[in-house]
PASEMI-304408 format. One line per field, with one value per residue (C-alpha): residue in one letter; y, x, z. Coordinates in nm, 4 decimals. Layout:
rest = a, ...
v = Y, ...
u = X, ...
w = Z, ...
END
This chain:
rest = m, k, i, l, v, a, l, s, r, i, f, v, g, i, l, f, i, i, s, g, l, i, k, l, n, d, p, l, g, f, s, y, k, l, q, e, y, f, s, p, d, v, l, n, l, p, f, f, e, p, y, a, l, i, i, s, i, v, v, v, v, f, e, v, i, l, g, v, f, l, l, i, g, y, k, p, k, f, t, v, w, s, l, l, g, m, i, i, f, f, t, f, l, t, f, y, s, a, y, f, d, k, v, k, d, c, g, c, f, g, d, a, l, k, l, t, p, w, e, s, f, t, k, d, l, i, l, l, i, f, v, l, i, l, f, v, g, k, r, y, i, t, p, v, f, t, t, l, y, t, t, v, l, a, l, l, s, f, v, f, s, l, w, l, g, y, h, v, l, m, h, l, p, v, v, d, f, r, a, y, k, i, g, a, n, i, e, e, g, m, t, v, p, e, d, a, p, k, p, v, v, e, y, q, w, k, f, n, v, n, g, k, d, e, v, i, t, t, l, g, d, y, p, t, v, e, g, d, y, v, s, v, e, t, k, v, i, d, e, g, y, q, p, p, i, y, d, f, s, i, e, s, e, t, e, n, l, t, s, q, f, l, a, e, d, r, l, i, v, i, i, s, y, s, l, e, k, i, e, k, a, g, a, e, a, l, k, s, f, v, k, e, a, e, s, k, g, f, k, v, i, g, l, t, a, s, g, e, p, a, k, q, s, i, n, k, t, y, g, l, d, i, a, w, y, l, c, d, e, k, a, l, k, t, v, v, r, a, n, p, g, i, i, e, l, q, k, g, t, i, k, q, k, v, h, w, n, d, i, d, s, f, q, l
v = -0.0023, 0.2320, 0.1942, 0.2468, 0.5609, 0.6871, 0.6242, 0.7792, 1.0798, 1.1457, 1.0854, 1.3056, 1.5728, 1.6176, 1.5962, 1.8642, 2.0972, 2.0535, 2.0998, 2.3936, 2.5685, 2.5253, 2.6917, 2.9445, 3.0426, 3.1481, 3.2249, 3.4271, 3.1271, 2.9130, 3.1816, 3.1727, 2.8011, 2.8444, 3.1067, 2.8320, 2.5922, 2.8520, 2.9398, 2.8631, 2.5918, 2.3930, 2.4332, 2.7303, 2.9305, 3.2642, 3.4686, 3.3159, 3.4454, 3.7948, 3.6211, 3.3701, 3.5201, 3.5360, 3.1715, 3.0629, 3.2156, 3.0733, 2.7305, 2.7004, 2.8530, 2.6086, 2.3285, 2.4124, 2.4529, 2.1230, 1.9416, 2.1006, 2.0321, 1.6628, 1.6219, 1.7899, 1.6387, 1.9667, 1.9389, 1.5945, 1.5667, 1.9102, 1.8344, 1.4886, 1.6110, 1.9097, 1.6787, 1.4458, 1.7355, 1.8899, 1.5630, 1.4583, 1.7977, 1.7910, 1.4117, 1.5239, 1.8240, 1.6141, 1.3382, 1.5953, 1.7478, 1.4207, 1.2595, 1.5599, 1.6610, 2.0205, 2.1240, 1.9964, 2.0584, 2.0704, 2.2945, 2.0617, 2.1318, 2.4585, 2.4832, 2.2643, 1.9377, 1.9053, 1.6216, 1.5059, 1.5030, 1.1274, 1.1424, 1.4070, 1.2039, 0.8953, 1.0970, 1.2241, 0.8703, 0.7484, 1.0394, 0.9695, 0.6149, 0.7422, 1.0182, 0.7548, 0.5577, 0.8584, 0.9120, 0.5597, 0.5728, 0.9367, 0.8274, 0.7353, 1.0866, 1.2409, 1.5669, 1.5292, 1.8052, 1.9607, 2.1640, 2.5007, 2.4085, 2.2430, 2.5615, 2.7847, 2.5733, 2.5815, 2.9586, 3.0027, 2.7935, 3.0019, 3.3328, 3.2107, 3.1015, 3.4342, 3.6259, 3.4169, 3.4652, 3.8412, 3.8574, 3.6851, 3.8920, 4.2190, 4.0986, 3.7779, 3.4038, 3.3077, 3.0200, 3.0542, 2.7115, 2.8630, 2.8567, 3.2319, 3.2189, 3.4294, 3.2816, 3.1123, 3.1894, 3.2470, 3.1430, 2.8190, 2.7530, 2.7729, 2.5370, 2.1919, 1.9335, 1.7500, 1.4108, 1.5178, 1.2887, 1.3969, 1.4347, 1.1225, 1.2088, 0.9578, 1.0156, 0.8821, 0.8757, 0.8391, 0.6941, 0.6085, 0.2511, 0.0961, 0.3390, 0.2880, 0.5099, 0.3302, 0.4680, 0.3789, 0.4719, 0.5572, 0.7553, 1.0020, 0.7834, 0.8271, 0.4924, 0.2952, 0.2548, 0.1797, 0.4422, 0.8146, 1.0321, 1.1909, 1.3576, 1.3142, 1.3752, 1.3962, 1.3130, 1.3789, 1.0519, 1.1826, 1.5418, 1.4587, 1.7108, 2.0328, 2.2992, 2.4829, 2.8140, 2.7967, 3.1181, 3.3951, 3.6572, 4.0259, 4.1622, 4.4920, 4.5322, 4.4187, 4.1867, 3.9473, 4.1094, 3.8310, 3.7377, 4.0923, 4.1897, 3.8700, 3.9592, 4.2845, 4.3091, 4.5494, 4.5270, 4.6154, 4.4888, 4.6470, 4.3715, 4.4383, 4.1590, 4.4104, 4.7838, 4.8312, 4.6471, 4.7895, 4.8951, 5.2732, 5.2897, 5.0685, 5.2673, 5.5964, 5.4386, 5.3592, 5.7150, 5.7886, 5.4399, 5.4328, 5.7688, 5.6500, 5.3185, 5.4849, 5.7369, 5.4333, 5.2846, 5.0441, 4.9951, 4.9965, 4.8451, 4.7356, 4.4147, 4.3754, 4.1953, 4.5147, 4.6993, 5.0279, 5.2566, 5.1195, 5.1632, 5.5291, 5.5926, 5.4552, 5.6584, 5.9810, 5.9236, 5.8602, 6.0738, 5.7697, 5.7252, 5.3512, 5.1597, 4.8807, 4.5534, 4.2622, 3.9168, 3.6577, 3.7467, 3.3961, 3.4017, 3.7386, 3.6236, 3.3383, 3.5573, 3.7737, 3.7627, 4.1336, 4.4089, 4.5687, 4.3637, 4.4383, 4.2081, 4.2686, 4.0538, 4.0118, 3.8406, 3.6519, 3.5532, 3.6872, 3.8713, 4.0426, 4.0263, 4.2352, 4.3223, 4.6902, 4.7244, 4.6359, 4.8682, 5.0498, 4.7267, 4.6944, 4.7337, 4.9706
u = -0.0030, 0.2860, 0.4474, 0.1019, 0.0400, 0.3873, 0.3349, -0.0222, 0.1239, 0.3745, 0.1291, -0.1547, 0.0831, 0.2611, -0.0653, -0.2344, 0.0726, 0.0939, -0.2755, -0.2927, 0.0016, -0.1262, -0.4501, -0.2770, -0.0774, -0.4150, -0.6625, -0.8764, -0.9165, -1.0210, -1.2673, -1.4280, -1.4670, -1.6369, -1.8696, -1.9695, -2.0393, -2.2390, -2.4505, -2.8288, -2.7696, -2.5367, -2.5622, -2.7906, -2.5953, -2.5706, -2.5321, -2.1809, -2.0693, -1.9494, -1.7284, -1.5863, -1.2331, -1.2021, -1.3256, -1.0823, -0.7860, -0.8858, -0.9467, -0.6153, -0.3989, -0.5586, -0.4973, -0.1191, -0.0612, -0.2540, -0.0193, 0.2929, 0.1421, 0.1039, 0.4502, 0.6138, 0.3756, 0.2449, -0.0804, -0.1643, -0.5182, -0.6143, -0.4578, -0.6172, -0.9639, -0.9292, -0.8097, -1.0965, -1.3532, -1.2023, -1.1926, -1.5443, -1.6749, -1.4750, -1.5814, -1.9462, -1.8926, -1.7209, -1.9895, -2.2585, -2.0901, -2.0264, -2.3687, -2.5731, -2.3215, -2.3063, -1.9427, -1.7109, -1.3843, -1.3582, -1.0527, -0.8696, -0.5423, -0.6299, -0.5411, -0.2343, -0.4339, -0.7822, -0.9921, -1.3317, -1.6068, -1.5808, -1.2028, -1.2165, -1.4541, -1.2383, -0.9315, -1.1181, -1.2423, -0.8803, -0.7651, -1.0433, -0.9087, -0.5642, -0.6948, -0.9022, -0.5839, -0.4313, -0.7382, -0.7278, -0.3487, -0.3049, -0.1100, 0.1697, 0.1945, 0.4686, 0.6751, 0.9802, 1.1792, 1.1812, 0.8876, 1.0511, 1.1536, 0.8142, 0.6292, 0.8657, 0.8096, 0.4227, 0.4345, 0.6509, 0.4293, 0.1349, 0.3148, 0.4529, 0.1004, -0.0486, 0.2369, 0.2113, -0.1739, -0.1341, 0.1521, -0.0346, -0.3439, -0.1552, 0.0376, -0.0276, 0.0172, 0.3815, 0.3290, 0.0818, -0.0857, -0.3490, -0.3818, -0.3124, 0.0316, 0.3168, 0.4334, 0.0974, -0.0638, -0.4401, -0.5275, -0.3415, -0.5114, -0.8469, -0.7611, -0.9167, -0.6979, -0.8666, -0.7974, -0.9202, -1.1717, -1.5296, -1.7973, -2.0075, -2.3772, -2.6379, -2.9879, -3.2881, -3.5851, -3.9271, -4.2108, -4.5689, -4.6021, -4.9550, -5.0521, -4.7375, -4.4220, -4.1037, -3.7584, -3.4906, -3.1319, -2.8892, -2.5744, -2.7551, -2.9336, -3.3090, -3.4558, -3.6909, -4.0023, -4.3595, -4.5031, -4.5610, -4.2520, -4.2933, -3.9694, -3.5854, -3.3292, -2.9509, -2.6710, -2.2969, -2.1125, -1.7686, -1.6904, -1.4169, -1.1264, -1.1619, -0.9207, -0.7428, -0.9088, -1.2633, -1.4501, -1.2196, -1.3505, -1.3126, -1.6469, -1.8090, -2.1920, -2.2338, -1.9355, -1.6681, -1.3212, -1.1154, -0.9130, -0.8435, -0.6931, -0.5074, -0.3301, -0.2049, 0.1727, 0.1752, -0.1491, -0.2050, -0.5326, -0.6678, -0.8729, -1.1521, -1.3993, -1.6354, -1.5994, -1.8395, -1.6106, -1.2706, -1.0348, -1.0196, -0.6478, -0.6024, -0.8365, -0.6516, -0.3197, -0.4412, -0.4529, -0.0853, -0.0123, -0.2355, -0.1002, 0.2632, 0.1813, 0.0117, 0.2955, 0.5245, 0.3204, 0.1118, -0.2605, -0.4522, -0.8004, -1.0066, -1.1857, -1.4777, -1.8026, -1.9739, -2.2300, -2.2159, -2.3244, -2.0395, -1.7839, -1.8869, -1.8948, -1.5453, -1.3969, -1.5578, -1.4862, -1.1181, -1.0475, -0.9747, -1.0029, -1.0223, -1.2233, -1.3783, -1.4865, -1.6809, -1.5698, -1.7125, -1.6534, -1.5358, -1.2772, -1.1505, -1.1139, -0.9036, -0.6838, -0.5482, -0.6278, -0.6624, -0.9259, -0.7770, -0.4974, -0.2846, -0.1500, 0.0602, -0.0205, 0.2096, 0.0031, -0.1917, 0.0986, 0.0971, 0.4354, 0.3670, 0.0961, 0.0731, -0.1503, -0.2315, -0.0182, 0.2786, 0.1915, 0.5212, 0.7135, 0.5315, 0.7963, 0.6844
w = -0.0032, 0.0840, -0.2624, -0.4317, -0.2336, -0.3294, -0.7008, -0.6853, -0.5086, -0.7756, -1.0647, -0.9220, -0.8007, -1.1280, -1.3262, -1.1099, -1.1449, -1.5214, -1.5743, -1.3441, -1.5003, -1.8501, -1.7425, -1.5340, -1.8382, -1.9977, -1.7236, -1.9582, -2.1877, -1.8890, -1.7775, -2.1244, -2.0791, -1.7352, -1.8927, -2.1413, -1.8431, -1.6629, -1.9714, -1.9656, -2.2259, -1.9922, -1.6093, -1.6340, -1.3746, -1.5579, -1.2407, -1.2109, -1.5545, -1.4405, -1.1848, -1.4245, -1.4344, -1.0592, -1.0225, -1.2966, -1.1185, -0.7836, -0.9268, -1.1148, -0.8374, -0.5993, -0.8499, -0.8796, -0.5078, -0.4183, -0.6556, -0.4967, -0.1410, -0.2324, -0.3652, -0.0664, 0.1911, 0.3241, 0.5305, 0.3827, 0.5375, 0.3954, 0.0596, 0.0169, 0.1181, -0.1190, -0.4046, -0.3507, -0.3527, -0.6619, -0.8614, -0.7656, -0.8852, -1.2199, -1.2745, -1.2396, -1.4684, -1.7494, -1.7146, -1.7522, -2.0519, -2.2252, -2.1504, -2.2561, -2.5234, -2.3896, -2.4018, -2.6684, -2.4862, -2.1084, -2.1088, -1.8628, -2.0524, -2.2031, -2.5729, -2.5246, -2.5430, -2.6725, -2.5130, -2.6215, -2.3466, -2.2950, -2.3001, -2.0253, -1.8215, -1.8597, -1.7515, -1.4385, -1.3517, -1.3609, -1.1537, -0.9006, -0.8578, -0.7729, -0.5478, -0.3536, -0.3062, -0.1529, 0.0594, 0.2024, 0.2481, 0.3540, 0.6665, 0.4275, 0.2927, 0.4943, 0.4457, 0.2187, 0.3959, 0.7363, 0.8547, 0.7813, 0.4172, 0.3544, 0.4738, 0.2586, -0.0562, 0.0035, 0.0432, -0.2747, -0.4807, -0.3803, -0.4462, -0.7820, -0.8958, -0.8123, -0.9777, -1.3056, -1.3131, -1.2783, -1.5223, -1.8124, -1.7451, -1.7798, -2.0756, -2.2818, -2.2132, -2.1772, -2.4201, -2.6962, -2.7760, -3.0083, -3.3790, -3.3912, -3.2381, -3.3869, -3.7135, -3.7935, -4.1243, -4.0876, -4.4422, -4.4143, -4.0810, -4.2428, -4.5328, -4.5351, -4.7218, -5.0123, -4.8526, -4.5114, -4.3350, -4.4059, -4.1304, -4.0717, -4.0050, -3.8982, -4.0233, -3.8404, -4.0753, -3.9290, -4.1458, -4.0806, -4.1945, -4.1735, -3.9018, -3.6875, -3.6661, -3.7848, -3.7592, -4.0174, -3.9687, -4.2609, -4.3218, -4.5599, -4.8161, -4.8370, -4.7368, -4.9541, -4.7400, -4.8237, -4.5853, -4.5360, -4.4450, -4.1049, -4.0038, -3.9949, -3.7215, -3.7551, -3.5353, -3.5967, -3.5408, -3.6506, -3.7105, -3.9485, -4.0015, -3.8277, -3.9466, -3.6611, -3.7750, -3.8783, -3.7609, -3.8510, -4.0966, -4.1752, -4.2860, -4.3618, -4.3352, -4.6810, -4.7915, -4.6749, -4.7103, -4.5457, -4.8549, -4.9458, -4.6138, -4.5724, -4.8919, -4.7458, -4.6941, -4.3989, -4.2000, -3.8372, -3.6778, -3.3579, -3.1939, -2.9488, -2.9094, -2.7491, -2.7786, -2.5042, -2.2706, -2.4065, -2.1379, -2.1196, -2.0847, -2.3810, -2.5965, -2.5000, -2.6110, -2.9633, -3.0943, -3.1111, -3.1967, -3.5114, -3.6233, -3.6014, -3.7692, -4.0628, -4.0969, -4.1479, -4.4193, -4.2340, -4.3144, -3.9870, -3.9439, -3.6398, -3.5748, -3.3419, -3.2769, -3.1757, -3.3869, -3.5711, -3.2797, -3.0634, -3.3506, -3.3990, -3.0268, -2.9622, -3.2496, -3.1251, -2.7547, -2.7973, -3.1150, -3.3252, -3.6963, -3.7331, -3.9895, -3.7837, -3.9400, -3.8056, -3.6737, -3.4482, -3.0779, -2.9871, -3.2702, -3.1538, -2.7933, -2.9329, -3.1539, -2.8646, -2.4886, -2.4509, -2.5017, -2.7125, -2.8557, -3.1499, -3.4271, -3.7308, -4.0459, -4.3450, -4.6135, -4.3498, -4.1220, -3.7729, -3.7249, -3.3992, -3.1250, -2.8111, -2.5125, -2.5071, -2.1915, -2.4158, -2.7123, -2.6636, -2.7463, -3.0844, -3.3487, -3.6410
END
């Protein structure tokens, strides 16, 4: 039992630290995932949505320090009870998402590793088994170092986690796992190879045969049935190939201009997923930046999910002269974790990307 507890301790501790640090690298991304869970279509807890960012930081910091506490043997009873409570909660959450097909990706490992709902649930079940082993054998979890060193390490892990969370919120993720990382080409990311697997869709056809409803399942073909057609329902069995980028666009009120702008050689895009929620200090920093960029030969546009009144209001309020175009809000949140954020595109390739706090570091 002692050996089993030791192995479980190492496995669970390392996994919690890795999972926590990946999410702590991008707490905004995890908060968006929590908002998805809190939405009316999933858990129907919309009153938690405004607090999603705070909750995300608390959860991921707690996840990291629990992993550290377990490895160094700090407060084993508190640690094991906390691990058990957390894993039971997440096992329920991933089961709910998988069974009711609500959330396609749990966000357990951020954008670094995508898991299907059932894969997430299986992962949590396995983790639950290891945590239960730790719970039963918690008397074997002893400190690795002296009391002083153990306490210092525990405190340092907490301070480091808070600092990292604050740092990436004020700047950008230290490591960018998304499809819009520097060096990526947006147009290539949207391309679907000719030999890519196609989606598999199951069709459930309902017919009235001799006064009784009969359901016939096919993969798309219309069945030959001696009866009256009633209805059809579809279910995606296999989504096939999904390009890394699928919802990015640059649109005016009347046309799609994506290809045109992705062909530009020196394009700067100011990104604000919501002009109504744009950070005031960031908006104020844009005026001089845009003028300098344009004076050096860059074409500057804005990209937002907000409507025309918000576009006009933001330009008037902050003395801006930016042509704002439309894009899906979720896509813009994925491109850059800032409101506003700035990227440079060279024929569709991302050359630079900064948080508005780092606008002075943008090389023009």
